[in-house]
C-alpha positions in Angstrom: -0.1 -0.1 0.0 1.5 3.4 -0.9 1.1 6.5 1.4 -1.1 8.0 -0.5 -3.7 5.1 0.2 -2.4 4.3 3.6 -5.4 5.8 5.6 -3.5 5.6 8.9 -1.1 8.7 7.8 -2.5 11.8 9.4 -3.4 14.4 6.7 -1.4 18.0 7.2 -4.3 20.6 8.0 -2.0 23.2 8.2 2.1 23.8 8.8 1.6 26.1 12.0 -0.4 25.4 15.2 -3.2 27.2 16.4 -3.4 29.0 19.7 -6.7 28.4 21.3 -8.0 29.8 24.6 -9.8 26.9 26.5 -12.5 26.9 29.4 -12.2 23.6 31.9 -13.6 20.7 29.9 -12.9 17.7 27.8 -12.2 18.2 24.2 -10.8 16.1 21.7 -8.1 17.0 19.5 -8.4 16.1 15.7 -5.4 13.6 15.4 -6.2 12.6 11.2 -6.1 16.2 9.8 -9.4 15.3 8.3 -11.7 17.4 10.7 -13.9 20.2 9.5 -13.8 21.5 13.1 -9.9 22.0 13.6 -8.2 21.8 15.8 -11.1 19.2 17.2 -12.6 16.3 16.2 -15.7 16.1 14.3 -15.6 12.4 13.6 -13.9 12.5 9.8 -11.3 10.0 11.1 -13.9 7.2 10.9 -12.4 4.1 9.1 -9.1 6.1 9.0 -7.2 3.9 12.0 -6.5 7.2 13.5 -8.3 8.1 16.6 -8.8 11.8 18.3 -6.5 12.7 21.6 -8.7 13.3 24.7 -7.3 16.5 26.0 -8.4 17.2 29.7 -8.7 21.0 30.8 -8.8 21.8 34.5 -8.3 25.5 34.6 -8.6 28.4 31.9 -5.6 28.3 29.4 -4.0 28.9 26.2 -2.9 25.8 24.0 -0.8 25.8 20.8 -2.6 22.9 19.0 -0.5 20.8 16.4 -2.2 21.3 12.9 0.5 19.3 11.4 -0.4 16.5 12.8 3.0 15.0 13.5 4.1 16.4 16.8 5.9 14.2 18.9 3.9 15.5 22.1 0.3 14.8 20.2 -2.0 17.5 20.1 1.0 20.1 21.5 2.7 21.8 18.9 6.5 20.8 19.2 7.7 22.9 16.3 7.8 19.3 13.8 5.9 21.6 11.1 8.9 23.4 10.6 10.8 20.3 9.1 8.2 18.6 7.2 9.1 17.7 3.5 7.5 20.5 0.9 5.5 17.3 -0.5 4.3 15.8 2.5 
């Protein structure tokens, strides 16, 4: 199976993170890159083999969510987007 057919490879939604101010609660970060409600899951991952990541917020905070979907820190941006190949 080629990478273009591999549904377990996340889609790069954007090559920069998005900062979101969150109230306390439970959120689900889109890990597949297919959600139309970025950076949050809308169920578009169905059948992809990629599941959203649960994010628990206990006090108001701002999070820099990874939009390239390749961060080694999961939902938190770690700068990986700066090193992705242009054709990725």
